[in-house]
N, C-alpha and C positions, 0 to 999 in steps of 0.2 A: 551925581551923589555928594549929599551934603556932609561936613564933618560930623554932625550928630548922627548920621546913619553910619557912620564907620567905628564911632567910638564903642558902641557895644561890642561890636565884634572883636576890636583890638584887646578889649579888657578880658573878653572870653580868651582871647588866644592866649594872654598873658598869663591868667588863670591855668590854662591847661599846661603850660610849660612849666609853670611852679609845681603843679601836680605830678608831673612828670620826674620833674627832680626828686620829689620825695620819695615817690613810688620807687625809682630807681635805686635810691639810698637804701629804701627797705631790702629790697630784692638783692643787692650787691652784699648788704649784710649779713642777712640770712644764706645767702650762695656761700660767702666767704667763711661761715660757721659751721656749715654741715659739710663742705667740701673734702676736707681732711680726713672724716670718718672712716672710709673704706680702707685709708691708707697706713693706720696705725700698725697692724698685723704685719706689714711690710717694713715698716721701721723697726719693731718690735725684733722682728729676725735679723733685719741688719745690724743693730746696734746691741741687741742683746740686754734690754731693760726690762726689768720684772713687771708682772702683772699689777702690782702695787703702784709702780711707777707711773703706768700706763692710766691706772685709777687717778691717781693724782693729777695729771694732765688735763683729763676730763672735769675735775672737779675745781681745778683752777681757773677754767674758763667760765664755769656755771659761777663760781666767787665773783670773777671779774664783772659778769653782767649784771647779777644781784648786786653787789657792793655799787657799781656806778648808778644803777636805776635808784636806790636807796638815797645815794649821797647828791648826785647831780640831776636826778628826775625831774625837778621842778625848775632848775636853775635856765633853761630854755624860755620859761615865763618870763624872767627876769632880762637876759641877756639879747633874747631872740633865736629864733628857729634855726636860720641860717648860721648863726654864729654858733652853735651847737653842731649841727650837722656836719659842715665842712670840717671842724676838729674831729668828729666821731668818725669819718671818712679817712682821716689821715692816720687815726689809729688803726683802722684796719687794713689801709695800705700798708702800713709798719708791719702788720701782723703777717700781711703776704710776703712781704720781703724778709720778715725772719724766718718764714717757713723754706724759703729757696735758700736760706744760708744755713738751715739748721743742720747741725753733724751729729746730735745725739738728743737724749730727754731734756737736756736744760734748754737747748734751743726751741724744740717743740714747746716745753714750758713758756718761755718768752711769746712765741708767737701765740700762744692760745690767750695769755694774759690780755696782750694788747688788742686781738680779735674781741674778747669778751669785753673790755672796756668800751670799743668803738661801737659794738652792737648795742650796748646799753644805753649808750649817748643817743645813737641813731633811732632805734625804734621808737622810743619814747617822744622824741623832737619830731620826728617825721609824722607821726600817729596826729600829733597834735596840730601840727602845719595844715594836714589834710584835712581836718575837722575845719580850720581859718578858712581854707581856699575854697571849701564847698559852700555853692551858694544857700544862705538862710542857714549855714554850719549844720548840713544833714549829716549827722552823725551816723545814722544806719548805712548810706552809702559809703562816707568815708572809711567806716569800720570794715564794712564787705572789700573795698579796693585794699586796704592795708591787708588784709587776710588772704587776700587772692594772691598778693606778690610776696608775701611771706611764704605762702605753701609753694609757690613757684620756686622762690630762692631754696626752699628746703628740700624740693624734688632734683631740681638741676643741680645743686652741687654735688651730692653723692655719684649721681650719674655721671656727670664729667670725670670725677675721679676713679670711677669704676670701669670708665671706656679708656682711661690713662693707663690702669693697672691691665687691662686685658692688650691694649696695643703694646705695652712693654716699650715705649719710644719716649723719651724724656717725661717717665712717667712722675716724678715727682718736681718737674720743672715748668713745664707748659701749663698745667692746671693753676697753679700759683702766680705765673705771670699774667694768666687770663682774669687772675682776682685783681691784680695791679692795672690793668688796663681797665676792668671797669671802675673800679675806684677813681681813677683820672677822669675818666669819662662823666661819672657821677659828680665829682668836685667841681668840673667844669660847667656842667647843666646847672647844679646848684648857686654857681657864682653868677652867671649868667641869667638865671630865671629871676622874675621879680620877686617871687616869694611872697609868704603872707606879711601883713603892715608891721610884725613883731620886729 
């Protein structure tokens, strides 16, 4: 078998690994964003903060996502997809750690801000990377894959935290430890994957 025969397969495998890294980043970001939702009533009962404070925590996440998209959304065009994805995942990792350490409403607020910023960075850069990695820049397939992993993350996050609440064993520890593990795995994959040419 000649080297010319091997080259297309190698290129295809490299593209597949890079696409897997971008998709895992999307899944992890959305998973981390949605996982805490079923737990807020438990935290509210434990720490006694008001419904207004709870609304503020939700709002600050949205503010983090929107502000990041508006201010840093096009930065990956200049710096590179991987150069934005890795820091974005580090923000989400920091959010997971902040949730583990939170002991009140302000801790939750910090965790949500970090997660929101990371999600804003990751979703934009990863979606752009998927388009660039698709042969002939197939927008339809890239958008479909992005939406699929977005949906999987949105479904899996609350499912995991609901299971933790039902089991009542380490209910606000192991779900966030899982976020940290997923973030580390995604960062490792992003560093190792060849990525798009940017």
